[in-house]
C-alpha positions as CSV (number, residue, x, y, z in Angstrom):
1,M,-52.3,-105.1,122.5
2,Q,-48.7,-106.2,122.7
3,Q,-46.5,-103.7,121.1
4,T,-44.7,-105.5,118.6
5,V,-47.9,-107.3,117.2
6,L,-48.9,-103.7,117.0
7,E,-45.7,-102.7,114.8
8,V,-45.9,-105.6,112.4
9,T,-49.5,-105.1,111.8
10,E,-48.9,-101.4,111.0
11,R,-45.9,-102.5,108.8
12,I,-47.8,-105.4,107.0
13,V,-50.7,-102.3,106.4
14,N,-48.2,-99.8,105.1
15,R,-46.3,-102.1,102.8
16,S,-49.8,-103.7,101.4
17,R,-51.4,-100.3,101.1
18,K,-51.6,-100.1,97.2
19,H,-52.0,-103.8,96.7
20,R,-54.5,-104.0,99.1
21,L,-56.8,-101.0,98.1
22,R,-56.5,-102.3,94.3
23,Y,-58.3,-105.6,95.7
24,L,-61.0,-103.9,97.7
25,Q,-61.5,-101.6,94.6
26,N,-62.2,-104.4,92.2
27,M,-64.4,-106.3,95.2
28,E,-66.2,-103.3,95.4
29,E,-66.8,-102.7,91.8
30,V,-68.2,-106.4,91.3
31,M,-70.8,-105.7,94.0
32,M,-71.8,-102.2,92.4
33,A,-72.9,-103.7,89.4
34,T,-76.1,-105.9,91.0
35,A,-79.0,-105.3,92.8
36,G,-80.0,-108.5,93.9
37,P,-78.7,-112.3,93.3
38,F,-76.3,-112.9,90.6
39,R,-78.0,-115.2,88.8
40,H,-80.7,-112.4,87.4
41,R,-77.9,-110.9,86.0
42,L,-77.9,-113.8,83.5
43,P,-79.7,-114.4,80.2
44,C,-82.8,-116.5,80.6
45,S,-81.1,-119.1,78.4
46,N,-78.1,-118.9,80.5
47,L,-80.0,-119.1,83.7
48,A,-82.1,-122.1,82.6
49,H,-79.0,-124.0,82.2
50,S,-77.7,-123.1,86.1
51,M,-81.3,-124.3,87.6
52,A,-82.0,-127.0,84.9
53,V,-81.9,-129.9,87.8
54,C,-83.5,-127.6,90.5
55,Q,-87.0,-129.2,91.4
56,G,-89.9,-128.5,93.8
57,G,-89.2,-125.4,96.4
58,D,-85.4,-125.1,94.8
59,A,-86.7,-124.2,91.5
60,K,-89.1,-121.5,92.7
61,R,-86.6,-120.1,94.9
62,M,-84.1,-120.0,91.7
63,R,-86.8,-117.9,89.9
64,D,-87.4,-115.4,92.7
65,A,-86.0,-112.1,93.3
66,H,-84.2,-112.6,96.7
67,S,-83.5,-115.9,97.6
68,P,-79.6,-116.3,97.8
69,H,-77.6,-119.1,95.6
70,I,-74.8,-120.7,97.7
71,A,-72.0,-122.7,96.3
72,I,-70.2,-125.8,97.5
73,I,-67.2,-126.5,96.6
74,S,-66.0,-130.2,97.8
75,S,-62.5,-131.6,98.0
76,Y,-64.3,-135.1,98.7
77,N,-62.4,-138.2,98.1
78,D,-61.8,-141.6,99.5
79,I,-58.1,-141.8,99.7
80,V,-57.5,-138.9,101.8
81,S,-59.0,-139.6,105.5
82,A,-59.9,-135.8,106.2
83,H,-62.0,-135.9,103.1
84,H,-63.8,-138.8,103.3
85,T,-65.8,-137.1,105.8
86,Y,-67.6,-135.0,102.8
87,E,-69.1,-137.7,101.3
88,T,-72.2,-136.9,102.9
89,Y,-72.0,-133.3,103.4
90,P,-73.8,-131.8,100.2
91,A,-77.0,-133.3,100.8
92,I,-76.6,-131.9,104.6
93,L,-75.5,-128.6,103.4
94,K,-78.2,-128.2,100.7
95,K,-81.1,-129.2,103.1
96,A,-79.7,-126.6,105.5
97,V,-79.3,-123.9,103.0
98,S,-83.0,-124.7,101.7
99,E,-84.4,-124.3,105.3
100,A,-82.9,-120.8,105.4
101,G,-84.4,-119.8,102.6
102,G,-81.7,-120.2,100.0
103,V,-80.6,-122.6,97.3
104,A,-77.4,-124.9,97.2
105,Q,-75.3,-126.7,94.7
106,V,-72.5,-128.3,94.1
107,A,-70.2,-126.2,91.7
108,A,-67.3,-128.1,91.9
109,G,-64.7,-130.4,93.0
110,V,-61.3,-129.7,93.4
111,P,-58.1,-132.5,93.9
112,A,-56.8,-133.4,97.0
113,M,-53.7,-135.1,97.2
114,C,-52.8,-136.9,100.5
115,D,-49.1,-136.4,101.4
116,G,-49.0,-139.2,103.6
117,V,-49.6,-141.5,100.5
118,T,-47.1,-139.8,98.8
119,Q,-44.4,-139.4,101.1
120,G,-41.1,-140.1,99.6
121,E,-42.5,-141.2,96.3
122,P,-42.3,-139.4,92.9
123,S,-45.5,-137.9,93.1
124,M,-44.4,-135.8,96.3
125,D,-43.1,-133.5,93.6
126,L,-46.8,-132.4,92.5
127,S,-47.9,-132.0,96.1
128,L,-47.0,-128.0,96.3
129,I,-48.3,-127.5,92.8
130,S,-51.6,-129.0,93.6
131,R,-52.1,-126.0,95.7
132,D,-52.3,-123.9,92.5
133,V,-54.3,-126.4,90.4
134,I,-56.9,-126.3,93.7
135,A,-57.2,-122.6,93.7
136,M,-57.8,-122.7,89.6
137,S,-60.5,-125.3,89.9
138,T,-61.9,-123.0,92.8
139,V,-62.2,-120.1,90.3
140,I,-63.7,-122.2,87.5
141,G,-66.2,-123.3,89.9
142,L,-67.2,-119.9,91.0
143,S,-67.0,-118.4,87.6
144,H,-70.4,-119.4,86.4
145,N,-71.3,-116.2,88.5
146,V,-74.6,-117.4,89.6
147,F,-73.9,-117.4,93.4
148,D,-73.9,-115.5,96.5
149,G,-71.9,-117.0,98.5
150,A,-70.2,-120.4,99.1
151,L,-69.0,-123.3,101.4
152,L,-65.6,-124.3,101.0
153,L,-64.9,-128.0,102.0
154,G,-61.3,-128.6,102.7
155,I,-58.9,-129.3,105.1
156,C,-55.3,-130.9,104.3
157,D,-52.1,-129.6,103.4
158,K,-52.6,-127.7,100.2
159,I,-56.1,-128.2,99.8
160,L,-57.4,-125.3,102.5
161,P,-54.9,-123.0,101.0
162,G,-55.6,-123.7,97.5
163,L,-59.5,-123.2,98.2
164,L,-58.8,-119.5,99.7
165,M,-56.0,-118.5,97.1
166,G,-59.0,-119.5,94.8
167,A,-62.0,-118.2,96.6
168,L,-60.3,-114.7,97.2
169,Q,-60.8,-113.9,93.6
170,F,-64.2,-113.5,94.4
171,G,-63.6,-111.8,97.7
172,H,-67.1,-110.0,97.5
173,L,-69.1,-113.2,98.2
174,P,-69.7,-114.4,101.9
175,M,-67.8,-118.0,102.3
176,I,-67.4,-120.5,105.1
177,L,-64.8,-123.1,105.6
178,V,-66.4,-126.2,107.0
179,P,-64.4,-128.6,108.3
180,G,-64.5,-132.6,109.2
181,G,-63.0,-132.9,112.2
182,P,-59.7,-135.4,113.4
183,M,-60.0,-138.8,113.4
184,R,-59.9,-140.2,117.1
185,A,-56.6,-141.0,119.1
186,G,-55.2,-144.0,117.8
187,L,-51.4,-145.7,118.6
188,P,-49.6,-142.8,120.5
189,N,-47.3,-140.5,117.8
190,K,-44.5,-141.2,119.7
191,E,-44.9,-144.9,119.8
192,K,-45.1,-144.9,115.8
193,A,-41.9,-142.7,115.4
194,H,-40.4,-145.3,117.8
195,A,-41.5,-148.0,115.2
196,R,-40.6,-146.3,112.3
197,E,-37.0,-145.5,114.1
198,R,-36.8,-149.4,114.6
199,F,-38.1,-150.6,111.1
200,A,-35.1,-148.3,109.6
201,E,-32.5,-149.7,111.7
202,G,-34.2,-153.2,110.6
203,K,-35.0,-154.2,114.0
204,I,-38.7,-154.7,112.7
205,G,-40.0,-156.4,109.4
206,T,-42.8,-154.8,106.8
207,A,-45.7,-156.6,108.4
208,E,-45.2,-155.4,111.7
209,M,-44.5,-151.8,110.6
210,L,-47.6,-151.7,108.6
211,E,-49.7,-152.8,111.6
212,V,-47.9,-150.0,113.6
213,E,-49.1,-147.5,110.9
214,C,-52.7,-149.1,110.3
215,K,-53.2,-148.1,114.2
216,S,-52.2,-144.8,113.5
217,Y,-54.2,-144.1,110.7
218,H,-57.5,-145.9,111.2
219,S,-60.5,-143.8,110.5
220,P,-62.2,-140.8,108.6
221,G,-60.7,-137.7,109.8
222,T,-57.5,-135.8,109.7
223,C,-54.2,-137.4,111.0
224,T,-53.9,-136.6,114.8
225,F,-50.6,-135.2,115.2
226,Y,-49.7,-131.4,114.7
227,G,-48.7,-131.2,111.1
228,T,-49.9,-129.4,108.5
229,A,-53.4,-130.1,108.3
230,N,-54.3,-129.4,111.5
231,S,-52.3,-126.3,111.8
232,N,-54.4,-125.2,108.4
233,Q,-57.7,-125.9,111.0
234,L,-56.1,-123.6,113.5
235,V,-55.3,-121.0,111.0
236,A,-58.8,-120.9,109.8
237,E,-60.4,-120.3,113.1
238,L,-57.9,-117.6,114.4
239,M,-58.9,-116.1,110.8
240,G,-62.4,-116.5,111.7
241,L,-63.2,-118.5,108.6
242,H,-64.7,-121.4,110.9
243,L,-67.8,-121.2,112.9
244,P,-66.1,-120.8,116.6
245,G,-65.0,-124.1,117.6
246,A,-65.7,-126.0,115.0
247,S,-61.8,-127.0,113.9
248,F,-61.2,-129.9,115.9
249,V,-64.7,-131.6,116.7
250,N,-64.3,-135.5,115.5
251,P,-66.6,-136.3,112.6
252,D,-68.5,-139.0,114.8
253,D,-69.4,-136.8,117.4
254,P,-73.1,-135.1,117.0
255,L,-71.8,-131.8,117.4
256,R,-70.1,-132.3,113.9
257,E,-73.2,-132.2,112.1
258,A,-74.8,-129.8,114.0
259,L,-71.7,-127.2,113.0
260,T,-72.1,-128.0,109.7
261,K,-75.6,-127.1,109.7
262,A,-75.0,-124.1,111.3
263,A,-72.2,-123.2,108.9
264,A,-74.9,-123.4,106.1
265,N,-77.3,-121.3,107.7
266,R,-74.4,-118.7,108.5
267,V,-73.5,-118.4,105.1
268,T,-77.3,-118.0,103.8
269,V,-77.7,-115.3,106.1
270,T,-74.6,-113.1,105.2
271,T,-75.1,-112.6,101.7
272,Y,-75.1,-109.0,99.9
273,S,-78.6,-108.6,100.1
274,S,-79.0,-109.2,103.9
275,G,-78.2,-107.0,106.8
276,E,-75.2,-108.9,107.5
277,Y,-73.2,-108.6,104.9
278,T,-69.8,-110.6,105.5
279,P,-67.7,-111.0,102.0
280,L,-64.6,-113.1,102.4
281,G,-62.1,-110.5,101.1
282,K,-62.9,-108.5,104.1
283,V,-62.6,-111.4,106.7
284,V,-59.2,-111.8,105.2
285,S,-57.4,-108.9,106.3
286,E,-53.9,-107.6,107.4
287,K,-55.3,-108.3,111.2
288,S,-56.7,-111.6,110.6
289,I,-53.5,-112.7,108.7
290,V,-51.6,-111.3,111.9
291,N,-53.6,-113.3,114.0
292,A,-53.1,-116.6,112.0
293,I,-49.4,-115.9,112.4
294,V,-49.6,-115.4,115.9
295,G,-51.6,-118.8,116.4
296,V,-49.0,-120.7,114.5
297,L,-46.1,-119.1,116.3
298,A,-47.9,-119.9,119.7
299,T,-48.3,-123.5,118.8
300,G,-45.3,-124.7,116.8
301,G,-47.4,-125.4,113.9
302,S,-46.1,-126.1,110.4
303,T,-43.7,-124.8,108.8
304,N,-45.6,-125.0,105.4
305,Q,-47.5,-121.7,106.7
306,T,-44.6,-119.9,106.1
307,M,-45.5,-120.4,102.4
308,H,-49.2,-121.2,102.8
309,L,-50.0,-117.7,104.7
310,V,-48.2,-115.5,102.2
311,A,-50.0,-116.9,99.1
312,I,-53.1,-116.5,101.3
313,A,-52.5,-112.9,102.0
314,R,-51.2,-112.0,98.7
315,A,-54.2,-113.4,97.0
316,A,-56.1,-110.7,99.1
317,G,-53.7,-108.1,98.3
318,I,-51.9,-107.9,101.5
319,R,-47.9,-108.7,101.6
320,I,-46.1,-110.5,104.1
321,N,-42.3,-112.1,104.8
322,W,-40.3,-114.2,107.0
323,D,-39.1,-110.9,108.8
324,D,-43.2,-110.7,109.9
325,F,-42.7,-114.3,111.1
326,A,-39.3,-113.5,112.9
327,D,-40.3,-110.6,114.7
328,L,-43.6,-111.8,115.9
329,S,-41.9,-114.9,117.3
330,K,-39.7,-113.2,119.5
331,A,-42.7,-111.6,121.3
332,V,-45.1,-114.5,121.1
333,P,-44.6,-117.1,123.7
334,L,-45.1,-120.8,122.9
335,L,-48.7,-122.0,124.5
336,V,-49.3,-125.3,123.2
337,R,-47.4,-128.8,123.2
338,I,-48.5,-131.7,120.8
339,Y,-46.9,-134.0,118.8
340,P,-44.3,-133.4,117.1
341,N,-43.9,-131.3,119.8
342,G,-45.0,-132.9,122.8
343,P,-46.6,-136.3,123.7
344,G,-50.1,-135.5,122.9
345,D,-52.2,-135.2,119.9
346,I,-54.7,-132.9,118.3
347,N,-57.5,-134.6,120.4
348,S,-55.3,-133.9,123.6
349,F,-55.6,-130.1,122.8
350,Q,-59.3,-130.2,122.3
351,D,-59.8,-132.0,125.5
352,A,-57.6,-130.0,127.3
353,G,-60.0,-126.9,126.3
354,G,-59.3,-126.7,122.5
355,M,-59.2,-123.1,120.3
356,A,-61.6,-121.5,123.0
357,A,-59.4,-121.6,125.9
358,F,-56.2,-120.9,123.7
359,I,-57.7,-117.9,122.1
360,A,-58.9,-116.4,125.3
361,E,-55.5,-116.8,126.6
362,L,-53.9,-115.0,123.4
363,L,-56.8,-112.3,123.6
364,D,-56.0,-111.9,127.3
365,G,-52.3,-111.1,126.4
366,G,-53.1,-108.8,123.9
367,F,-51.7,-111.0,121.1
368,L,-54.3,-111.3,119.1
369,H,-56.5,-108.7,117.1
370,N,-60.1,-108.7,118.5
371,D,-61.5,-105.9,116.2
372,V,-61.8,-108.0,112.8
373,L,-64.6,-109.4,110.8
374,T,-65.5,-112.9,111.1
375,V,-67.8,-115.2,109.4
376,A,-69.6,-115.3,113.4
377,G,-69.8,-111.4,113.4
378,S,-67.2,-108.7,114.5
379,G,-65.2,-109.6,117.0
380,L,-62.7,-112.4,117.7
381,D,-63.9,-112.9,121.1
382,A,-66.8,-115.1,119.8
383,Y,-64.1,-117.6,119.3
384,A,-63.2,-117.9,123.0
385,H,-66.4,-119.5,123.5
386,K,-66.9,-123.6,123.0
387,P,-69.7,-125.0,121.0
388,L,-72.6,-127.3,122.9
389,L,-74.9,-129.7,121.8
390,A,-77.7,-130.0,124.4
391,N,-81.2,-131.5,123.4
392,G,-80.4,-130.9,119.4
393,V,-79.8,-127.0,120.2
394,L,-76.3,-125.7,119.2
395,S,-74.8,-122.9,121.4
396,W,-71.6,-121.4,122.8
397,K,-70.1,-121.2,125.9
398,A,-67.3,-118.5,127.1
399,A,-63.8,-120.8,128.0
400,V,-63.8,-119.5,131.8
401,E,-62.2,-122.5,132.9
402,R,-59.3,-122.4,130.4
403,S,-57.0,-125.1,130.1
404,S,-57.7,-128.3,132.0
405,E,-54.0,-130.0,131.1
406,L,-51.5,-127.2,131.5
407,T,-49.0,-130.1,129.8
408,V,-50.7,-129.3,126.7
409,I,-52.0,-125.7,126.9
410,A,-50.3,-123.7,128.9
411,P,-51.1,-120.1,130.5
412,L,-49.5,-117.0,129.9
413,Q,-47.7,-116.7,132.8
414,K,-46.2,-119.9,132.5
415,P,-45.3,-120.7,128.7
416,F,-43.5,-123.7,127.7
417,S,-41.1,-120.7,125.8
418,A,-40.9,-117.3,126.1
419,T,-40.8,-117.1,122.3
420,G,-42.6,-118.9,119.3
421,G,-42.1,-121.8,117.8
422,L,-40.4,-120.8,114.5
423,K,-37.2,-119.0,113.9
424,V,-35.8,-117.4,110.5
425,L,-32.0,-118.1,109.5
426,S,-29.9,-115.8,107.5
427,G,-26.5,-116.2,106.4
428,N,-24.2,-116.2,103.2
429,L,-26.3,-119.5,102.4
430,G,-29.8,-117.5,102.1
431,R,-32.8,-117.3,104.2
432,A,-34.3,-120.2,105.5
433,V,-37.0,-121.2,108.5
434,I,-36.4,-123.7,111.0
435,K,-39.1,-125.1,113.8
436,V,-37.5,-124.7,117.3
437,S,-40.6,-126.0,119.1
438,A,-39.5,-129.4,118.8
439,L,-35.9,-129.4,119.4
440,V,-34.1,-130.7,122.2
441,D,-31.9,-127.6,122.8
442,G,-34.7,-125.3,121.5
443,A,-33.7,-121.8,120.7
444,D,-29.9,-122.2,122.1
445,T,-29.5,-125.1,119.6
446,I,-26.0,-124.8,117.4
447,V,-25.3,-127.2,114.9
448,E,-21.7,-127.2,112.9
449,A,-20.1,-129.9,111.0
450,P,-19.2,-130.9,107.6
451,A,-21.5,-130.9,104.8
452,L,-22.7,-134.1,103.1
453,V,-24.3,-133.3,99.6
454,F,-27.3,-135.1,98.0
455,H,-29.2,-134.0,95.2
456,T,-32.5,-136.7,96.2
457,Q,-33.6,-138.1,99.2
458,E,-33.0,-141.5,97.4
459,E,-29.5,-140.6,98.0
460,L,-29.6,-139.8,101.3
461,L,-31.7,-143.1,102.5
462,T,-29.1,-145.0,100.4
463,A,-26.1,-143.6,102.2
464,F,-28.0,-144.4,105.5
465,K,-28.7,-148.2,104.4
466,E,-25.2,-148.2,103.8
467,G,-24.0,-147.6,106.9
468,K,-22.0,-144.3,105.4
469,L,-23.8,-141.6,108.1
470,H,-22.4,-142.5,111.2
471,R,-20.4,-139.5,111.5
472,N,-21.3,-135.7,112.7
473,F,-22.5,-134.0,109.5
474,I,-25.1,-131.5,107.8
475,A,-27.1,-133.1,105.0
476,V,-27.1,-130.7,102.1
477,V,-30.5,-131.5,100.4
478,R,-30.3,-129.2,97.4
479,F,-32.7,-129.1,94.1
480,Q,-35.6,-129.5,95.8
481,G,-37.0,-126.0,95.6
482,P,-40.3,-124.7,93.8
483,Q,-38.4,-124.3,90.6
484,S,-36.0,-127.7,90.6
485,T,-38.8,-130.2,91.5
486,G,-41.9,-128.3,92.8
487,M,-40.6,-128.5,96.3
488,P,-41.4,-132.2,97.6
489,E,-41.7,-132.8,101.4
490,L,-38.6,-134.6,102.8
491,H,-40.3,-135.7,105.7
492,K,-38.9,-139.4,105.1
493,L,-35.3,-138.5,105.9
494,I,-36.3,-137.3,109.4
495,T,-36.5,-140.9,110.6
496,P,-32.9,-142.0,110.0
497,L,-31.6,-138.7,110.7
498,S,-33.1,-139.2,114.2
499,V,-31.4,-142.6,114.5
500,L,-28.2,-140.9,113.9
501,M,-29.1,-138.3,116.7
502,D,-30.0,-141.2,118.9
503,E,-26.2,-142.9,118.5
504,G,-25.0,-139.4,119.7
505,Y,-23.8,-137.7,116.2
506,Q,-24.3,-134.2,115.9
507,V,-26.8,-134.1,113.0
508,G,-28.7,-131.4,110.7
509,M,-30.3,-130.6,107.9
510,V,-30.4,-128.1,105.3
511,T,-32.4,-128.0,102.0
512,D,-34.5,-125.6,99.5
513,G,-37.2,-128.4,100.0
514,R,-40.0,-129.0,102.7
515,L,-40.4,-130.5,105.9
516,S,-44.0,-129.7,107.2
517,G,-45.4,-129.8,110.7
518,A,-44.2,-133.2,111.3
519,S,-40.2,-132.6,111.3
520,G,-39.4,-133.6,114.8
521,K,-36.4,-133.0,116.6
522,V,-34.1,-132.9,114.0
523,P,-32.3,-129.5,113.6
524,A,-33.4,-128.3,109.9
525,A,-33.1,-125.2,107.7
526,I,-35.7,-125.8,105.5
527,H,-37.0,-123.7,102.4
528,V,-33.9,-122.1,101.7
529,T,-34.1,-119.0,99.2
530,P,-32.7,-118.3,96.7
531,E,-32.9,-122.3,95.9
532,A,-30.2,-123.8,94.4
533,L,-31.6,-123.8,91.0
534,C,-32.1,-120.1,91.1
535,G,-28.1,-119.1,92.0
536,G,-28.5,-120.1,95.5
537,M,-25.3,-120.8,97.6
538,L,-26.6,-124.4,98.1
539,A,-25.6,-125.3,94.6
540,K,-21.8,-124.4,95.5
541,V,-21.8,-126.4,98.3
542,Q,-19.3,-129.2,98.5
543,D,-18.7,-132.4,100.9
544,G,-16.4,-131.9,103.8
545,D,-17.3,-128.1,103.9
546,L,-18.1,-126.6,107.4
547,I,-21.8,-125.3,107.8
548,R,-22.9,-123.5,110.9
549,M,-26.6,-123.3,111.7
550,D,-27.0,-121.2,115.0
551,V,-30.8,-120.8,115.9
552,S,-30.1,-118.6,118.6
553,S,-28.1,-115.9,116.7
554,G,-30.5,-116.9,113.9
555,R,-27.2,-117.6,111.2
556,L,-26.7,-120.1,108.6
557,D,-23.4,-119.9,107.3
558,L,-21.0,-121.6,105.0
559,M,-17.6,-121.4,106.8
560,L,-15.7,-120.6,103.6
561,D,-13.9,-117.3,102.5
562,D,-16.2,-115.1,100.3
563,L,-13.4,-115.0,97.5
564,L,-13.3,-119.0,97.7
565,I,-17.2,-119.4,97.7
566,K,-17.4,-117.0,94.7
567,A,-14.7,-118.4,92.9
568,R,-16.5,-121.9,92.8
569,E,-18.9,-123.3,90.0
570,Y,-22.4,-124.3,90.7
571,A,-23.2,-127.9,90.6
572,D,-25.1,-129.7,87.9
573,P,-28.6,-129.8,89.1
574,G,-29.6,-133.1,87.7
575,V,-32.9,-132.2,87.7
576,K,-33.7,-133.3,84.3
577,R,-34.1,-136.9,85.0
578,V,-36.8,-136.5,88.0
579,R,-39.1,-134.4,86.0
580,Y,-40.9,-137.1,84.3
581,G,-43.0,-139.8,85.7
582,V,-46.2,-140.1,87.2
583,G,-47.5,-137.1,85.4
584,R,-44.8,-134.8,86.4
585,Q,-43.9,-133.6,83.0
586,I,-47.3,-131.8,82.3
587,F,-46.7,-129.5,85.1
588,A,-43.8,-128.1,83.7
589,P,-45.2,-124.5,82.6
590,L,-46.4,-124.4,86.6
591,R,-43.1,-125.5,87.8
592,S,-41.0,-122.9,85.6
593,N,-43.0,-120.1,87.1
594,L,-43.4,-120.9,90.7
595,L,-42.2,-117.8,93.1
596,S,-39.7,-118.3,95.8
597,S,-40.5,-119.7,99.2
598,E,-40.6,-116.7,101.1
599,E,-43.0,-115.3,98.2
600,G,-45.1,-118.0,98.8
601,A,-44.1,-120.4,96.2
602,S,-46.9,-120.3,93.9
603,S,-47.3,-119.5,90.1
604,L,-50.5,-117.4,90.4
605,F,-49.5,-114.0,91.3
606,T,-46.0,-113.9,89.1
607,Y,-47.7,-110.7,87.7
608,V,-46.5,-108.8,90.8
609,Y,-42.9,-110.1,91.0
610,E,-39.9,-110.1,89.2
611,K,-39.4,-113.9,88.1
612,C,-36.6,-116.0,89.6
613,Q,-33.3,-115.4,87.1
614,V,-32.4,-119.2,86.6
615,N,-28.6,-118.9,87.1
616,I,-27.7,-122.9,86.1
617,P,-28.3,-123.9,82.5
618,F,-29.9,-127.4,81.8
619,Q,-31.8,-128.8,79.0
620,E,-35.1,-129.8,79.3
621,D,-35.7,-133.1,77.0
């Protein structure tokens, strides 16, 4: 094993010890209370309610004392292309579980927002909060307490993390994440980005821009760029929560349905009464969390994982922070380049060898823990095998050949970079995350320029349209943090800032909001904590103040005398007017309890921490 990986893992184990022990003890207590299927602990009337719709063989198996009962938690809807694929899954899964000797029922549906639809719109303020709602919805579905295992159907940005955060409250049950796969490549992402820049400059019209976008997003499946949705799939597989190789098989590939059926079969034979009991709470471990972080760093994955993995880990009694990401990033090489870090898309990654080649490479270098429990059994080396379908029979083959396209998946001997795709910046402006894998100068990037302060992304877009941004500057987009507005993604700002960079201006961004995995070439210090509303120094920045972002040294500083900074008043947050409309007002209780970005930005684990002390008063209507 690589030394830094071992050291960070040991640090996480020690930091988590009392929390993890309590979590595992609680899980064990639940299991000790049953000697068979959970449904038979219920009184007859309760059990009858749960099996009222079961007919034939399902009704018979529900009555016996052995057959496992499997929950299906689905995020199916028609507006999220990745989740439309789940329309037919319940019937497929029910049949496969029945053939394996169990009974499957849809236990709950969870909401699934599309950040692509809400990008730049008021409803984006609900995106991150929806993760907590998904977690709570998952718990409600499982709370009937009649299930012996579960199949979790979720892929995109907040949905997969939310499913896991909720499912881990029932960590004594075996569970498998069932993916749907990416849509096939459409218009190349680079062409799409170029068209967006031309549209921002007024060089093409709405009809032409819509045609471009429709050629990019054209069918069921995840978006093809390497954003949060596809980062989620990579993380799930590295944590052993998918079947090996399941992440990036296209929805219309016959292999997709074979893997879906195999997931149903597998969860049925790993329940408590089987000889292969594989509880979710033990699959998610300190080592599997480290494996996930390594995977994100080695691929230049979504910056959202610096919050999602923290929240998922905490749901399992594990404590990680940004220092763990930063230290691992110094040791983990960048082995993958796909858009926005390179020209190809997620299909290019799959064609080059996909997860099997990638995992095999990292295992060889000692960057991944092999001694982990996965839904496929013991050992991550099972995930260095590629799934194959021949004559209707599913099998797995070792990734002996490794990468077939070295511009997409590089070997350890010749990585794209010696260090990972994310860095942590610290300074008098707070702590922040920056994605370096797509930056022009990578780890050597330094941006020093006067600040231009904005309280909404609309203000910045208006300034761009009015021609006021043709200069060197760092955009400070503040009061976008978890407690301010729910921490929306600000990806819509990347296009105008990219245009300005192409014109030769030195441009950067500092924000307590989010940018996701599609942040591209603009140097952006994001997730700044403490957030401006909670007394962060972003609330004291004024137009013209010099800000320095130094990626190589990991610094983020306001270049002013400390006494001058201390003497300044906090700016008026002005967030009251953006907390209403599209239902935002109903989420006030959740928003006011969201923890900091580095703590996972969730409201579900506030009992573990001191709540954020809001230093900037304002009156809620």
